[in-house]
C-alpha positions as CSV (number, residue, x, y, z in Angstrom):
1,M,0.0,0.0,0.0
2,R,1.4,3.4,-1.0
3,K,1.8,6.0,1.6
4,R,1.3,9.7,0.9
5,L,2.9,12.8,2.3
6,S,0.7,15.8,2.4
7,I,2.2,19.0,1.1
8,L,1.7,21.9,3.6
9,A,3.0,24.5,1.3
10,L,5.3,24.9,-1.7
11,A,6.7,28.1,-3.0
12,V,9.6,27.9,-5.4
13,T,11.5,30.8,-6.8
14,C,13.3,29.8,-10.0
15,I,17.1,30.0,-10.0
16,W,17.0,31.1,-13.6
17,S,15.2,34.3,-13.0
18,V,18.3,36.3,-13.9
19,T,16.2,39.4,-14.9
20,L,15.3,39.8,-11.2
21,H,18.3,38.5,-9.4
22,G,21.2,38.8,-11.8
23,E,22.2,40.6,-14.9
24,S,21.2,38.7,-18.0
25,D,23.8,38.3,-20.8
26,G,21.0,37.6,-23.3
27,P,22.2,35.4,-26.2
28,A,25.9,35.9,-25.4
29,R,26.2,33.1,-22.8
30,V,30.0,33.2,-22.4
31,V,31.9,31.2,-19.8
32,P,33.9,32.6,-18.2
33,R,32.1,35.9,-18.1
34,P,33.9,38.8,-19.9
35,R,35.1,41.9,-18.1
36,K,32.9,44.2,-20.1
37,M,30.2,43.2,-22.6
38,E,27.5,45.1,-24.4
39,V,24.8,43.1,-26.3
40,R,23.6,45.3,-29.2
41,S,20.4,45.4,-31.1
42,D,22.0,45.2,-34.5
43,S,21.4,42.1,-36.6
44,E,23.7,39.1,-36.4
45,F,26.6,38.3,-38.6
46,L,26.2,35.1,-40.6
47,I,29.2,32.9,-41.3
48,D,28.9,31.2,-44.6
49,A,31.0,29.9,-47.5
50,D,32.0,33.4,-48.5
51,T,33.4,34.3,-45.1
52,C,37.2,34.5,-44.8
53,I,39.5,34.9,-41.8
54,V,41.7,37.9,-42.3
55,C,44.9,38.1,-40.2
56,N,47.4,41.0,-40.1
57,S,50.5,39.0,-39.3
58,P,51.9,35.4,-39.4
59,E,51.3,35.2,-35.6
60,A,47.7,36.1,-36.0
61,G,47.6,33.7,-38.9
62,E,48.4,30.8,-36.6
63,V,45.3,31.7,-34.5
64,G,43.3,32.0,-37.7
65,E,44.3,28.5,-38.8
66,M,43.2,27.1,-35.5
67,L,39.9,29.0,-35.7
68,Q,39.5,27.5,-39.2
69,R,40.0,24.0,-37.7
70,Y,37.5,24.7,-34.9
71,L,34.8,25.9,-37.2
72,Q,35.1,23.4,-40.1
73,P,33.8,20.0,-38.7
74,A,30.3,21.2,-37.6
75,S,29.7,23.9,-40.3
76,G,31.3,22.0,-43.2
77,L,32.9,25.3,-44.2
78,R,36.6,25.5,-44.7
79,L,37.1,29.2,-44.4
80,S,40.0,30.8,-46.2
81,V,42.7,32.2,-44.0
82,V,44.4,35.2,-45.6
83,E,47.0,37.8,-44.5
84,G,46.1,41.5,-45.0
85,K,44.2,44.4,-43.7
86,P,40.7,44.0,-42.2
87,L,37.9,43.4,-44.6
88,P,34.1,43.7,-44.3
89,D,31.9,40.6,-44.1
90,S,34.9,38.7,-42.6
91,I,36.4,37.5,-39.4
92,N,39.3,39.8,-38.7
93,L,42.1,38.9,-36.3
94,T,44.4,41.8,-35.6
95,L,47.5,42.1,-33.4
96,D,47.7,45.7,-32.1
97,A,50.7,46.6,-29.9
98,S,48.9,49.7,-28.7
99,L,46.4,47.7,-26.7
100,K,48.7,47.7,-23.7
101,E,46.0,48.0,-21.1
102,L,44.6,44.6,-22.0
103,G,47.7,42.7,-21.1
104,A,49.0,39.7,-23.0
105,E,45.8,37.7,-22.7
106,G,43.2,40.4,-23.2
107,Y,41.2,41.1,-26.3
108,V,38.5,43.2,-27.8
109,L,35.7,41.5,-29.9
110,L,33.2,43.5,-32.0
111,S,30.6,41.7,-34.0
112,G,27.7,42.9,-36.0
113,P,26.2,42.7,-39.5
114,E,29.4,44.0,-41.0
115,G,31.5,41.1,-39.6
116,V,33.7,40.2,-36.6
117,K,36.8,42.0,-35.4
118,I,39.0,40.5,-32.7
119,K,42.0,42.6,-31.6
120,A,44.7,41.9,-29.0
121,R,48.2,42.9,-28.1
122,E,49.5,39.3,-28.1
123,S,48.5,36.1,-29.9
124,E,47.3,34.7,-26.5
125,G,44.6,37.4,-26.5
126,L,43.6,36.6,-30.1
127,F,43.3,32.9,-29.1
128,Y,41.0,33.7,-26.2
129,G,38.9,36.0,-28.4
130,A,38.5,33.1,-30.8
131,Q,37.3,31.0,-28.0
132,T,34.7,33.6,-27.1
133,L,33.6,33.7,-30.8
134,R,33.0,29.9,-30.7
135,Q,30.8,30.4,-27.6
136,L,28.8,33.1,-29.4
137,L,27.9,30.7,-32.1
138,P,25.2,28.0,-31.7
139,P,26.5,25.2,-29.5
140,E,26.4,22.8,-32.4
141,I,29.7,24.4,-33.5
142,Y,31.4,22.1,-31.0
143,S,30.4,18.9,-32.8
144,E,33.0,16.9,-34.7
145,K,30.3,16.0,-37.2
146,R,28.6,18.2,-39.8
147,Q,25.4,19.8,-38.5
148,P,23.3,20.6,-41.6
149,G,20.6,23.2,-41.3
150,V,22.2,25.2,-38.5
151,R,22.4,29.0,-39.0
152,W,25.9,30.0,-38.0
153,G,24.9,33.5,-36.7
154,V,27.1,35.6,-34.4
155,P,25.0,38.0,-32.2
156,S,25.9,41.7,-32.2
157,V,28.2,42.4,-29.2
158,R,31.0,44.5,-28.0
159,I,33.4,42.7,-25.6
160,E,36.5,44.0,-23.9
161,D,38.0,41.3,-21.8
162,S,41.1,40.3,-19.8
163,P,41.8,37.9,-16.9
164,R,41.8,38.7,-13.2
165,F,44.6,36.2,-12.5
166,E,47.5,35.1,-14.6
167,W,47.6,31.5,-13.1
168,R,44.4,29.6,-13.9
169,A,45.3,26.0,-13.3
170,F,43.9,22.5,-13.5
171,M,45.9,19.7,-11.9
172,L,45.6,16.0,-13.0
173,D,47.1,13.3,-10.8
174,E,48.1,10.4,-12.9
175,A,50.5,8.8,-10.4
176,R,47.6,7.1,-8.7
177,H,45.6,6.2,-11.8
178,F,47.1,6.6,-15.3
179,K,44.6,7.9,-17.8
180,G,46.5,8.2,-21.1
181,M,47.2,10.7,-23.8
182,E,43.7,11.0,-25.3
183,V,42.2,11.9,-22.0
184,V,44.8,14.5,-21.3
185,K,44.2,16.0,-24.7
186,M,40.5,16.1,-24.1
187,L,41.1,17.9,-20.8
188,L,43.4,20.4,-22.5
189,D,40.7,21.2,-25.1
190,Q,38.2,21.8,-22.3
191,M,40.7,24.0,-20.4
192,A,41.4,26.1,-23.5
193,A,37.7,26.6,-24.2
194,L,37.4,28.0,-20.7
195,K,40.5,30.1,-20.9
196,M,42.5,28.2,-18.4
197,N,46.2,28.4,-19.0
198,I,48.2,26.1,-16.7
199,F,48.0,22.3,-16.8
200,H,49.6,21.0,-13.6
201,W,50.6,17.4,-14.3
202,H,51.2,15.3,-11.2
203,L,53.4,12.6,-12.7
204,T,55.1,10.9,-9.8
205,D,54.1,9.7,-6.3
206,D,54.3,6.7,-4.0
207,Q,52.0,4.6,-6.2
208,G,53.5,5.3,-9.6
209,W,56.2,7.0,-11.7
210,R,54.6,8.0,-15.1
211,I,57.4,9.8,-17.0
212,E,60.2,8.1,-19.0
213,I,63.7,9.1,-17.8
214,K,66.3,7.8,-20.3
215,K,69.2,7.8,-17.9
216,Y,67.2,5.9,-15.2
217,P,65.0,3.4,-17.1
218,K,64.0,1.5,-14.0
219,L,61.9,4.4,-12.9
220,T,59.4,3.3,-15.4
221,E,60.4,-0.4,-15.7
222,I,59.7,-0.8,-12.0
223,G,58.3,2.4,-10.7
224,S,55.3,2.6,-13.2
225,K,53.9,-0.7,-12.0
226,R,52.1,-1.7,-8.8
227,D,50.9,-5.2,-7.8
228,A,47.5,-4.2,-6.6
229,T,45.3,-1.2,-5.9
230,H,43.7,0.3,-2.8
231,I,40.0,0.1,-3.4
232,A,38.3,0.5,0.0
233,R,38.9,2.3,3.3
234,G,38.1,-0.9,5.3
235,G,36.6,-4.3,5.0
236,P,38.3,-7.7,4.5
237,N,40.3,-6.9,1.4
238,P,40.9,-3.1,1.0
239,F,43.9,-3.7,-1.3
240,G,42.2,-6.2,-3.5
241,G,42.1,-4.0,-6.6
242,P,43.9,-5.0,-9.8
243,P,47.5,-4.3,-10.7
244,H,48.0,-0.9,-12.3
245,S,50.7,0.4,-14.7
246,G,51.3,3.0,-17.4
247,F,53.7,5.8,-18.2
248,Y,54.4,8.4,-20.9
249,T,57.3,8.1,-23.2
250,Q,59.3,11.2,-23.9
251,D,57.9,11.4,-27.4
252,Q,54.4,11.3,-26.1
253,I,55.2,14.0,-23.6
254,R,56.6,16.2,-26.3
255,E,53.4,15.7,-28.3
256,I,51.3,16.7,-25.4
257,V,53.4,19.7,-24.6
258,A,53.1,20.9,-28.2
259,Y,49.3,20.2,-28.1
260,A,49.0,22.3,-25.0
261,A,51.2,25.1,-26.3
262,A,49.0,25.5,-29.4
263,R,46.1,26.1,-27.0
264,Q,48.0,28.7,-24.9
265,I,48.5,26.2,-22.0
266,T,51.8,25.8,-20.2
267,I,52.4,22.4,-18.6
268,V,53.9,22.5,-15.1
269,P,55.2,19.0,-14.3
270,E,55.2,17.8,-10.7
271,I,58.1,15.5,-9.7
272,D,57.5,14.7,-6.0
273,M,60.4,15.0,-3.6
274,P,61.6,14.3,-0.9
275,G,58.4,12.6,0.2
276,H,55.8,10.8,-1.8
277,A,58.7,9.1,-3.5
278,S,58.2,5.4,-2.9
279,A,57.9,4.5,-6.6
280,A,61.2,6.1,-7.3
281,I,62.9,4.5,-4.3
282,A,61.4,1.1,-5.3
283,A,63.2,1.5,-8.7
284,Y,66.5,2.8,-7.2
285,P,66.8,2.0,-3.5
286,E,69.9,4.2,-3.3
287,L,67.7,7.2,-3.5
288,G,66.1,6.4,-0.2
289,T,67.4,7.2,3.3
290,T,67.6,3.6,4.4
291,G,68.9,2.1,1.2
292,E,66.5,-0.8,1.6
293,Q,64.6,-2.4,-1.3
294,I,60.9,-1.5,-1.1
295,E,57.9,-2.1,-3.4
296,V,55.8,0.5,-5.3
297,A,53.2,1.5,-2.8
298,V,49.6,0.1,-3.0
299,K,48.0,2.0,-0.1
300,W,47.0,5.6,-0.5
301,G,48.1,8.2,2.0
302,K,51.4,9.1,3.6
303,H,54.4,6.6,3.4
304,P,57.5,6.6,5.5
305,N,60.0,6.6,2.6
306,A,61.9,9.8,2.1
307,I,64.7,10.7,-0.3
308,N,68.1,10.9,1.4
309,A,68.7,14.6,1.8
310,A,72.3,14.1,3.0
311,D,73.8,12.0,0.1
312,E,75.6,13.9,-2.7
313,E,75.1,11.0,-5.1
314,V,71.3,11.3,-4.6
315,Y,71.5,15.0,-5.5
316,R,73.4,14.1,-8.6
317,M,70.7,11.5,-9.6
318,L,68.0,14.0,-9.0
319,E,69.8,16.6,-11.1
320,D,70.1,14.1,-13.9
321,I,66.3,13.5,-13.7
322,L,65.5,17.2,-13.6
323,D,67.8,17.8,-16.6
324,E,65.5,15.5,-18.7
325,V,62.3,17.0,-17.1
326,A,63.5,20.5,-18.0
327,E,64.3,19.5,-21.6
328,L,60.8,18.0,-22.0
329,F,58.9,20.9,-20.4
330,P,60.1,24.3,-21.6
331,G,57.8,26.3,-19.3
332,P,59.4,28.4,-16.6
333,V,58.2,26.4,-13.5
334,I,58.8,22.9,-12.2
335,H,56.8,21.7,-9.3
336,I,58.6,19.5,-6.7
337,G,55.7,18.7,-4.5
338,G,57.3,18.7,-1.0
339,D,54.2,17.9,0.9
340,E,53.5,15.4,3.7
341,V,57.1,14.3,4.2
342,K,57.4,11.8,7.1
343,H,60.6,12.5,8.9
344,G,61.0,9.2,10.8
345,Q,63.7,7.8,8.5
346,W,65.6,11.1,8.7
347,E,65.4,11.1,12.5
348,E,67.0,7.7,12.6
349,S,69.7,8.4,10.0
350,A,73.3,9.0,11.0
351,E,73.9,10.7,7.6
352,I,71.1,13.2,8.3
353,A,72.5,13.9,11.8
354,E,75.9,14.7,10.3
355,L,74.2,17.0,7.8
356,M,72.4,18.8,10.5
357,E,75.5,19.4,12.5
358,R,77.5,20.5,9.5
359,E,74.9,22.9,8.2
360,G,73.5,24.1,11.6
361,L,70.0,22.7,11.1
362,D,67.9,22.5,14.2
363,D,65.0,20.2,13.1
364,M,63.6,18.1,10.3
365,S,61.7,21.0,8.8
366,E,65.0,22.7,8.3
367,V,66.5,19.6,6.7
368,Q,63.6,19.6,4.2
369,M,64.2,23.3,3.5
370,Y,67.9,22.6,3.0
371,F,66.9,20.0,0.5
372,T,64.5,22.3,-1.2
373,N,67.0,25.1,-1.4
374,R,69.5,22.7,-3.1
375,I,67.0,21.7,-5.7
376,A,65.8,25.3,-6.2
377,E,69.3,26.5,-6.8
378,Y,69.9,23.8,-9.4
379,L,66.7,24.6,-11.2
380,A,67.5,28.3,-11.1
381,G,70.8,27.5,-12.9
382,K,68.6,26.0,-15.7
383,G,66.4,29.1,-15.9
384,R,63.6,27.5,-14.0
385,R,61.5,28.5,-10.9
386,V,60.8,26.0,-8.3
387,M,57.2,25.5,-7.0
388,G,56.0,23.4,-4.1
389,W,53.2,22.8,-1.7
390,N,53.2,24.7,1.7
391,E,55.7,22.4,3.3
392,I,58.6,23.5,1.1
393,I,59.0,26.2,3.8
394,G,58.1,23.9,6.7
395,H,54.9,22.4,8.1
396,D,51.9,24.8,8.2
397,L,53.9,27.1,5.9
398,G,56.7,27.0,8.3
399,D,58.6,29.5,10.4
400,V,59.4,32.2,7.9
401,D,62.0,33.6,10.3
402,N,64.4,30.6,10.2
403,P,67.6,30.8,8.2
404,A,66.7,28.0,5.8
405,F,63.6,29.8,4.7
406,R,65.5,33.1,4.2
407,Q,67.7,31.2,1.7
408,L,64.8,30.0,-0.4
409,P,64.9,32.0,-3.7
410,R,62.3,34.8,-3.7
411,D,61.0,33.6,-7.1
412,A,60.0,30.2,-5.6
413,I,56.2,29.9,-5.9
414,I,54.4,28.7,-2.8
415,H,51.4,26.5,-3.5
416,F,49.0,27.0,-0.6
417,W,46.7,24.0,0.1
418,K,46.3,23.7,3.8
419,G,47.3,25.3,7.1
420,S,47.5,28.8,8.6
421,Q,46.5,31.6,6.3
422,R,48.6,33.9,8.4
423,K,51.7,32.0,7.3
424,A,50.7,32.5,3.7
425,L,50.4,36.2,4.3
426,E,53.9,36.3,5.9
427,A,55.4,34.4,2.9
428,I,53.8,36.9,0.6
429,E,55.2,39.8,2.6
430,R,58.6,38.3,2.2
431,G,58.3,38.5,-1.5
432,H,57.0,35.1,-2.6
433,E,54.2,34.6,-5.1
434,V,51.5,32.3,-4.0
435,V,49.0,30.1,-5.9
436,N,45.9,29.6,-3.7
437,S,44.6,26.0,-3.9
438,A,42.9,25.8,-0.5
439,H,41.8,22.2,-0.3
440,S,38.3,22.9,1.2
441,Y,37.4,24.8,-1.9
442,T,39.4,23.4,-4.8
443,Y,40.0,19.7,-4.4
444,L,37.9,18.0,-7.1
445,D,38.3,14.5,-5.5
446,Y,36.0,15.9,-2.8
447,G,32.4,15.0,-3.6
448,Q,30.1,17.6,-5.1
449,W,28.0,17.4,-2.0
450,K,31.0,18.6,0.0
451,T,32.4,21.0,-2.5
452,S,29.4,22.0,-4.6
453,L,29.3,24.0,-7.8
454,R,28.1,26.9,-5.7
455,R,31.0,26.5,-3.2
456,A,33.5,26.2,-6.0
457,Y,32.2,29.4,-7.5
458,K,32.3,31.3,-4.2
459,F,36.1,30.7,-3.8
460,D,38.2,33.8,-3.8
461,P,42.0,33.2,-4.2
462,L,42.8,36.5,-2.5
463,F,43.4,35.8,1.2
464,K,41.3,37.7,3.7
465,G,43.2,40.5,5.3
466,L,45.9,40.7,2.6
467,D,47.0,44.3,2.2
468,E,46.0,45.6,-1.3
469,K,49.6,46.4,-2.1
470,Y,50.3,42.6,-2.0
471,H,47.4,41.5,-4.1
472,D,49.6,41.0,-7.2
473,K,51.5,38.4,-5.2
474,V,48.5,36.0,-5.3
475,I,49.0,35.0,-8.9
476,G,45.9,32.8,-9.1
477,L,44.4,29.5,-8.3
478,G,44.6,25.8,-9.0
479,C,41.9,23.1,-8.9
480,Q,43.2,19.7,-8.1
481,M,42.0,16.3,-9.5
482,W,43.6,13.8,-7.1
483,S,42.9,10.4,-8.4
484,E,43.3,7.9,-5.5
485,W,39.6,7.0,-5.7
486,V,39.1,7.9,-9.3
487,P,40.1,4.8,-11.3
488,T,38.0,5.3,-14.4
489,V,37.5,8.0,-17.0
490,D,33.8,8.1,-16.2
491,R,34.5,8.8,-12.6
492,L,37.0,11.5,-13.6
493,M,34.5,13.3,-15.8
494,E,31.9,13.2,-13.0
495,K,34.4,14.8,-10.6
496,V,35.8,17.5,-13.0
497,F,32.6,18.6,-14.7
498,P,30.8,21.0,-14.2
499,R,33.0,22.4,-11.5
500,L,35.9,23.1,-13.9
501,A,33.8,25.9,-15.4
502,A,33.3,27.5,-12.0
503,Y,37.0,27.5,-11.3
504,A,37.7,28.9,-14.8
505,E,35.4,31.9,-14.0
506,V,36.9,32.4,-10.6
507,G,40.3,32.7,-12.3
508,W,39.3,34.8,-15.2
509,T,36.4,37.1,-14.3
510,A,36.7,40.3,-12.3
511,A,35.3,39.9,-8.8
512,G,32.7,42.6,-9.4
513,R,31.4,40.8,-12.5
514,R,31.0,37.4,-10.9
515,D,27.4,36.5,-10.2
516,Y,26.3,33.0,-9.4
517,V,22.8,33.3,-10.8
518,S,24.2,34.7,-14.1
519,F,26.8,31.9,-14.1
520,V,24.1,29.1,-13.7
521,D,22.1,30.8,-16.5
522,R,25.1,30.7,-18.8
523,M,25.7,27.1,-17.9
524,H,22.6,26.2,-19.8
525,A,24.6,26.9,-23.0
526,Q,27.8,25.4,-21.6
527,C,26.0,22.2,-20.9
528,Q,24.7,22.1,-24.4
529,R,28.3,22.4,-25.6
530,W,29.4,19.6,-23.4
531,D,26.5,17.4,-24.5
532,I,27.5,17.8,-28.1
533,Q,31.1,16.9,-27.3
534,G,30.1,13.9,-25.2
535,I,31.4,15.4,-22.0
536,D,29.8,13.3,-19.3
537,Y,28.6,15.2,-16.2
538,K,25.7,14.9,-13.8
539,P,23.1,17.4,-15.0
540,A,21.7,17.9,-11.4
541,T,25.1,19.2,-10.3
542,V,24.8,22.1,-12.7
543,Y,21.7,23.4,-11.1
544,I,22.0,22.4,-7.5
545,F,24.3,20.8,-5.0
546,P,23.7,22.8,-1.8
547,T,25.3,21.9,1.4
548,K,23.8,21.4,4.9
549,S,24.2,25.0,5.8
550,D,22.1,26.0,2.7
551,F,19.1,24.1,4.1
552,E,19.3,25.1,7.8
553,D,16.8,27.9,7.4
554,A,14.8,26.3,4.5
555,E,11.1,26.2,4.7
556,K,9.4,23.0,6.0
557,I,6.8,21.8,3.5
558,A,5.9,18.3,5.0
559,E,7.2,15.7,7.4
560,W,7.6,12.0,7.7
561,T,6.8,10.0,10.8
562,P,7.5,6.4,11.9
563,E,4.0,5.5,10.8
564,M,4.7,6.6,7.2
565,V,7.9,4.8,6.3
566,S,9.1,1.2,6.8
567,S,12.4,-0.6,6.9
568,E,11.8,-1.8,3.3
569,W,12.2,0.3,0.2
570,E,8.9,1.9,-0.8
571,V,7.8,4.7,-3.1
572,I,6.0,7.5,-1.3
573,E,4.0,10.1,-3.3
574,I,4.0,13.8,-2.6
575,P,1.2,15.5,-4.6
576,I,1.8,19.1,-5.4
577,P,-1.4,21.3,-5.1
578,A,-2.7,22.9,-8.3
579,D,-2.3,26.4,-6.8
580,V,1.5,26.1,-6.5
581,E,3.4,28.0,-9.1
582,L,6.3,26.0,-10.6
583,E,9.0,27.2,-12.9
584,D,12.1,25.4,-14.3
585,Y,13.5,24.0,-11.1
586,I,12.8,22.9,-7.5
587,E,15.0,21.5,-4.8
588,I,13.8,19.3,-2.0
589,G,15.7,18.3,1.1
590,F,15.0,15.6,3.6
591,W,15.9,17.0,7.0
592,Y,16.3,14.6,10.0
593,S,14.6,15.7,13.2
594,K,16.6,15.4,16.5
595,N,14.0,13.0,17.9
596,G,14.0,11.1,14.6
597,G,15.1,7.7,15.8
598,N,16.3,5.8,12.7
599,P,17.7,7.7,9.7
600,L,15.9,8.0,6.4
601,Y,17.6,6.5,3.3
602,I,16.6,8.0,-0.1
603,S,17.6,6.5,-3.5
604,R,15.5,8.4,-6.0
605,V,13.1,11.4,-6.3
606,E,11.0,11.8,-9.5
607,L,8.7,14.5,-10.8
608,Y,5.6,13.4,-12.7
609,Q,3.4,15.7,-14.9
610,D,-0.1,14.2,-15.5
611,G,1.3,10.8,-14.7
612,I,4.2,11.1,-17.0
613,K,7.8,11.3,-15.6
614,V,9.5,14.5,-16.6
615,S,12.5,14.7,-14.3
616,E,14.5,12.5,-12.0
617,D,17.4,12.8,-9.5
618,S,18.8,9.4,-8.6
619,H,21.5,9.3,-6.0
620,S,22.0,7.7,-2.5
621,G,20.9,10.1,0.1
622,F,21.0,9.8,3.9
623,S,19.1,11.9,6.5
624,G,20.2,11.1,10.0
625,S,22.2,12.8,12.7
626,R,24.7,13.1,9.9
627,L,23.2,14.5,6.7
628,S,24.7,13.3,3.4
629,D,23.5,13.9,-0.1
630,F,20.1,14.7,1.2
631,V,18.9,17.2,-1.4
632,Y,17.3,16.4,-4.7
633,G,17.1,18.8,-7.6
634,L,14.4,18.5,-10.3
635,Q,14.0,20.4,-13.5
636,I,10.5,21.3,-14.7
637,P,10.9,21.6,-18.5
638,D,7.5,23.0,-19.5
639,F,5.4,24.1,-16.6
640,D,1.6,23.9,-17.3
641,P,-0.6,25.4,-14.6
642,D,-3.4,23.0,-15.7
643,S,-1.3,19.9,-15.2
644,E,-1.1,17.8,-12.0
645,Y,2.4,17.4,-10.5
646,T,3.5,14.7,-8.2
647,L,6.8,13.9,-6.5
648,K,7.7,10.2,-5.9
649,A,10.5,9.4,-3.5
650,R,12.0,5.9,-3.0
651,V,12.8,5.7,0.7
652,R,13.3,3.4,3.6
653,S,13.9,3.7,7.3
654,G,16.3,1.9,9.6
655,R,15.7,-1.6,10.9
656,E,13.3,-0.4,13.7
657,A,11.3,1.9,11.4
658,R,11.3,4.8,13.7
659,S,12.4,7.6,11.3
660,H,11.1,11.1,11.7
661,G,11.9,14.3,9.9
662,E,10.9,17.2,7.7
663,V,10.7,17.7,3.9
664,R,12.1,21.2,3.2
665,I,12.2,23.4,0.1
666,R,14.8,26.0,-0.7
667,R,14.8,29.0,-3.0
668,P,18.2,29.1,-4.8
669,S,17.6,32.6,-6.2
670,E,17.8,34.0,-2.7
671,D,21.5,33.3,-2.5
């Protein structure tokens, strides 16, 4: 027998009502949002077989040829790319050295019935202008197959654009789970479309070494392979996953580096040292502090193995490795990790004790900083800047007054991820540039119920309390895709998208232009682009994924009691009264009462219109003393006030069937 929940009240304000709660960008749904944009009333410009791409220099011509390649598959048009002065009824790409105020990545885009003009000081700016032009076209332009019958019209706009931050990074960890070249290229394409410019490539860790080093072949012969995989946090067989292997040859890396460079993306490789180095030590035990043979790690987390910071032969080997890394990656920065080093082996090492006495080092943090300084000095001699996580200047960003820190080159980039913000401010005041990747906002391995699209978008890389004169020392942000629990490409896509777009806008768009309601409105078009490209994401996460705090003051609309739910899965119906106005979207939360007894488990919530299902959100929810994934978002495609609407929820209680709580509704547009 079906049980029913009576609806006490339902009042939903649509998140898409941008005309009331955010500035609408009309047909120009560009992500990330430009710094200045005027949508004009002129008629659109139609791209057809007679359109050509006119470039005023060979450098502009390279961007023109890429734009030609972007437009051809879907349109079936191979536009001519010619060099010369701007022409009417054309797409004109112009490098103009006078546009100094736009910086290297800024551009101006003018479109109207007379054609399209993109002007920039540097080719980077032209490239980003071309990306904006793609987004102004119908989303079908992103298809790799011809789309007959589509009108390739460009709306009439005037855009003046430049980024807020110079460092707009996405990090992929392939040490834990190797994904391969095609996946990397796909991610680079998505980064380029969203104007992200740094691909931080985590290539080595305890569980795998993924980059070929010619002088030390065992790094991949041994270090790229592990015997099993950590697949659970508990249970009888947590390490029962399959063996895992894979690495990139140097030729493959060169191909990927060139692919990224053509898309204005610099690759920053991360070669972890002196911790997170078990795979390297398994291949060459002489790199380790104990010299003992170990295996490539299977378990995630911190491991005791640390590179020997007191052995000159170890430094020679590391320099040989970095020589090959620097040759493969021409960018100015090499990341050395430096995080989560366990000091136990150092504390028991006579060699480390001798080093400390000789160099006047007081503790293990100073030993690590001595090591970091040696590596930084070597990289500086090769014209490279060192970058590392907080711990390269000590735990919790360290004691910035100690001598070892004062020796760290001022051009070393501090990658903030965890710890005291005060220490980050002190490091900035001492002259260091900082990339802010605070884990609670930017770690993509965290579930979207913990770090929602909304939370990702709210992130501001500028530290609170930072004096304005130091703002330029915070050069940007990174979002990190750690892959311990992300073995498949499907899981990777689910984690990265749609949040990648939020981080892109945080990095690019001026703070005063960021507006979450506008962002979600523009994500309608972005999702269409992803759909056409086969980018897999959970649609519900685009529209909702609030956290517990979002629902604390939400309105109660119904309740469940022990008499209404059982310990077996059942579908309960929630009829929506005819006088309730519905538009586009609602979100329903199941809120556990303090006297609720057993928790409520939810697996699916559906919306029916006149008995026909029109929307569904299926995921495992839990409403108990701990709330987890308890909110369900439902689109309402075509609201009809004459229709009857019903919610159906598949739920069950605990074993004793004593669950009690409230059904709450939230108005997203009130954010």
